[in-house]
N, C-alpha and C positions, 0 to 999 in steps of 0.2 A: 147297257143303258139305252132307253128308248128315245125316239125323237122328241116326244113330249117333254122328257126331262130336260133336254138341251134347250127346247123352246122356252120352257119355264125359267131356266137359268138366265137366258138372254133377256127375258122380260124383267127379271129381278134386277139385273145390272142396269138396264135402261131406266127403270123406275127409280133406282137409287140415284142415278145421275140427275134425273129431273128433280128429285128431292134436294140434291145439292144446289141446283139452280134456284129453287124456291127459297131454300135457307139463306142463300146469298142475297136474294132480293129483300127478304124480311129483315135481315141483319142491317141492310143499308136503307131502311125506311126513313131515317132522319139524316142521311148523308146528302149534303148539298151537291147538286149537279149529277147525282147518280141516275143512270139509265137502266131500267129494269131489263132483265134478260128473259127470253122465252125459249123453251126446248120443245122440239117436235120429234115424234117417233117416226121410224121408218121400218117397213117390213123387211125382214131378213131374207135369206136365200130360200129357194124352192127346189124341190126335186119332182121330176115328172115321172109318174108311174105309167101313164098312158097318154100318148100324143093325140091330138085332135085330127079329124079327117073331115073333108067336105062330103056333102051328100051326092048321091048319084041319081040315076033314073028310077031305080027300083028300091033304093035304100036311103035312109036319112044319115046325116053326118053325126060325128061324135065330138063332144067337147073334150079338151085335154083334162087329164086328172093330175093334180099337183098337190103336194103337201108342203106347207111352210114350216120354217124352223125358227119361229119367234120374231122378235123385233130388235132394233138397235137404235142408237141415237141418230136422228135425221139431221138436225141442225140446232145450234144454240145462237139465237139472234139477239141483236140489240134493238131496242125501241128508242130511236133518237128523236122522237117528237118532243117539242118544247113542253116543259112542265109548268107548274104554277109558281107564282111569285111569292117569296118568303121575305118580308121586310126585316131588316136588321138594324136600321138606323145609322149604319156606318157610311160616311160620305163617299168613299171610293168603292164600296161594294156595288156590283152591277150585274145585271142579267140580260142576256140576249132574248128578245121576245120571239124571234123566229129561228130559222135554221142558221147554222154556221158555228164557228168555234173561235175563241180567243187564241192567239198565237203567243207562246211564251218560249223563252230560250235563255241564252247566256248574255252577259254584259259584253260591251266592246272590250277587246283585248289591247292592252297598252304595250307597244313595241318600241324599245329604245334603239335608235339607229347609231351606227358607228360615228357619224358626224355630230352626235349630241342632240339631234332632233328626236322628236317623239311622234309616232303615228299611231292611230287607233284603227284596229282591224275588226271588222264585224259588219253586221247588217246584211240585208238581202237585196241584191240588185238584179236577180234573174228569177223568172218564174219557175225554172227547173230546180231551184234550191228551196222552194217553199215547202216541199214535202219533207224536208229535214226537221221542220219545226215541230215542237210539241203542241198538240191541240187540246183544249179544255173548254168545258162549259161553266166552270166555276170562276167567278170574277171577284174573288176576295183579295183586293189589291190594297197596297199601302206604299208609303214612300220610305225607302231604306236610308241609312245614314249617308250613302253616296248620292242620294237624290234620284235613284232609279225607281220607277213604278214597278213593284214586284208583287207576286202573290205570296201566300204564307209559306210556300216551299222555297222562297227566294229565287224563283224563276222570273225573269224580267218580261214585262209585257211589251210586245212589239206593235208598232204603228207608224204613222207618218208624223214627223216632228215639224214644229214651227222653227224656221231658220231665218237668218238675216237675209234681207232682200238686197242682192248686189246691185240692183238697178234703182234703189231708192234715191230720191233726190229731194232734199229739204227745200221748202219754199218754191216748188216747181210752179211755173206759170200754166195757165189754161192751155196755151198753145203747145207747151212741152208735154203736158199730160195727154192731149189729144194725139200728138204725133207718136207718143209711146204706145197708145192703144192701137194705133194703126199697125204697129210692129209687134203687137201681141205682148207688150210688156206693161208691168204695173210699177210706176215710179213714185206712187203716193204712199204705199204701205211700207213700214219699216221691216215687216216680217212677211214671209210667204210660207207655203207648205212645200216640203220636199217629198218627192215620190220614192225616196229610198225607204225601204222597210227596215226600221232600226229600233233598238231598245229605247223606249221612251224614258227621258230623264228631265228632271226639273232644271230650268236654266240656272246658270251660275250667278253669283252675286257680284256686282260691279265693285271694283276697288274705289277708294277715295280719288276723286279727279285731281290731277296735277297738270302743270304745263309740260312735264316730262312725258307723261303717258298719253297726252293728247286729250285729256279730260277738260282742260281749261285752255281756251283760246284768248290770248292777250288782246285787250281792246285796242282798236286803232286810234292813233292820235291822242293817247292818254285816256281813252274812254274806258268804260267798265269792262272787266273781263267777262267772257262768255263761257258758261258752264255747259258742256256738251252732255253730261249726265250727272247724276247724283249717286253718292255711295249707296250701295244696296239695290240699285236698279237691276232688272233682269238682263243677263247677257245670253243671247241665243247662240246656238251653233251656226255655222256658216257653210256656204257652198264654195268649193274650190274647183277650178277648171283645169286642174293639173293632170287628170287621168283621162286619156282617150278623147279629149275635147269636150266632154260632157261636164255638166255641173255636178260634181260629186259631193256627197254629204261629208262634212268633217266636223268632228266634235271639238270643243275648245281644248287647247293643249298646245304644246310646241310642235309645229309642223314645218316642213321644209319651205313652204311659201309664206311664212309669217316672219315678221321682223322682231317680234317680242322675245323677251328672255325666258327664263324658266318659269313654268306655271303661268303663262300668259295666254290670253285668247283675244280674238278680235271682237269688235262691237260696232254696230251700225250707229254712227254718231253724226254724220253729215252727208254730203253727196257721195253715194256709194259706200262700200264697206271699208272702214278704217282698220287696217291690219295691225297697226301698232298700238291700238287701244288695249289696255290691260284689264284683267279681272282676277280676283281670287278664284281658286278652284273649289271653294265651298259653295254648295248649292244654295239657292235662295230659299228662305223659309216661307212657304205659301200657307195661307189660312183659308178655311172654308172650301177645301177642294172637293170637287164633284165631277161626275161624268154625265155629259148631256146625252139626249136621245140620239144625236148624230155622232156620238163617240168622242166628242171633244172633252179633254181633261183640262179643267180650268181651276184657278185659285186666285186669291187676292194677295198681292205682294205687299211688303211693309210700307211702300210709298202710296198704297191705295189703288194701284193699277191692277186691272184684270189680266192675268197671265194665262195664255193658252199654251200648255205644255206640248200638246200634239193631239192626234186623232187616232182612236183605236181602229186597227185593221181587223177585218174578219176573214177567216178562211172558209171557203165552201168547197165541197167535194161532190163529184158526180153521184156517188152512192153513200149518203151519210151512214146508213146501217152497215156498210162494209168496212168501216175504220177498225183498226186493230187496237184493242185495249192494252195499255201499258200499266205500269204500277200506279196505284192511286187513281186520280181523276184525269189521267192523260191518255191521249190517243195518238196514233200515227196513221198517216194516209199511206198505207201499204197496199198489197194486193187485195183487190176487191173494192177499194174506195174510188178508184178512177183518178182523174186529174184533179189537182188542187188549184183553185183560183183565189186571188186576193181581191177583197172588196172594201170600199168605204161605205159608211152608212149615210149616203146622201151627199157627201162632200165631193166636190169636183176638184181634182188636182190640176196644177198648172200644166203638167204633162200626164197623159193617161197611161203611162207605162212605167214599170219599176225602174229605178236607177236613173230617173230623169231622162230616159231615152226618148228619141223622137220616133214618129210614126214610120212604119216600114216603107211607105211610099214617098218619104221626104227626099227631095233631091239634094245632092251635094252634101249628104251627111258624112261626118268623119267616121273613120273605121272604128268599129266597136260601139258606136252610139245608136245604131238602128235597132229598134225593138223587134222582138218576135211575137207571135200571137199569144204565147204563154205568158209574156211579160205584161199583158194588158191588165189594168186595174179597173175592175167593174164598179158600178155604183149600185149598191143594194138599197132598194126603196121599200121592201116589205119587212125588213128586220130593223128594229130599233133597240136601244138600250134603256132599261129601267134602272134608275139610280137608287141607292139606299137599301138594296136587298139582293138576295141571291136566288138562284133557281132551286126549288125544292126537289126532293127525290121523286122519281116517277113511279115508285113502287105503289101499287094499289093493294092495300092489306086485305080487303075483302076478297078480291080476285085471287090473291096468293093463298088465302086460307081455303077457298073453294078448290083450288088446284091441289092443295096439300091433301084434302080429303080424298079426292079422286085418285091421287097418286098412292096414298096409303092403301086404299081399297084395291087398286090395281096390283100393288105389291103383294097384298094379302091373297088375292086370287091366284097369283102365280105360285105362292107357297103351297096352296091347296093342290095345284097340279103336281108339284114335287112330292107331296105326301101321298097323293092317290097313286102316282106312278110307282112310288116306293112300295105301297101296299100290293099293287099288282105284281111287281117283281118278287115280292116275298111269297105270294101265292104260287108263282111259277117255280121258285126254288123248293117250296114245300111239297111239290107234286110227287117227288121221290122221297120216300121216308125210309 
């Protein structure tokens, strides 16, 4: 068999691979969040029949003489450029207008301890663990029966949650507010943002207030009772300083540092966080939920209050085209993607590092509380979220059909080399009769 035959066979295989890529692009022309692929050809090996030589005083030089043996697949690339907006009318459907990925993963894991307490394990507190998350461009989210913000594959959306403010002080005076600002604290807001990267969940629904659970404070000197909350009010997660001296995110439930009984949680009701306030474990039912341009997920509670569930976190990588495609619409930041960084969409966190850690140059920081460079949470100002729609497929049908034509003709031309080579070999065999 001649070299032309081998070269043609290599060309046939490469063109068939390109046709497979084109077919996949066309098949996903209506797949939300799909990123079109592109295949490039690469020249195959060469044999040198005569090497080159430099010219001398009396003679010119010779160029090398080489024969190639076809082509092979050079690369199959992803085009991760943002695509067009496809409106769906669904409140929690959203699209990233710039670069970046939504991060989705598992729910918090409930662990029952030997002493009868319950802790919840999960969330991301270190930048080194962000690469373990599943990345996606498809924002088809909804609220599952447990109150988690999930996509249609029941993977939970990760972000920065609204939590109770442990420094909150009801009826604070102007002097107290100013003194708190000087110390970098906010005592006027009942809730703050935690820099723990956690699965976002709708707050729980408050139980009916009683004097036993701290919901009703008996009036002084026979006065009217004071209601600290109303049944159905949102109950946010809280921050616990039990781990390493930092304010750690804790989801409602029975924890070692709480005084409540089974299925209880704390609630910001007065000066600081009241750990003995109770709540049902049933998530509150929010209406008119939507995602804002800054990634804020909001809804209207039954009492008419606007509830901020949390803020969508966005993952960015050094080389977006280098992510590894997983099953479906998911990617992993593996070899070729570079470092993964977490960003907010314009929201400033109380601490600019994952896990509520303090800056590396902070003096007298407790062990395990100092952040590393990879823990920094960036503020992304060029990317926003569009609500009520998803990102359309980036497949360009006109371009794919043009590529299909050239691929078909390239395949056809290589078959001609095979048939012509076969005819020449036939003539060679027929020389002796």
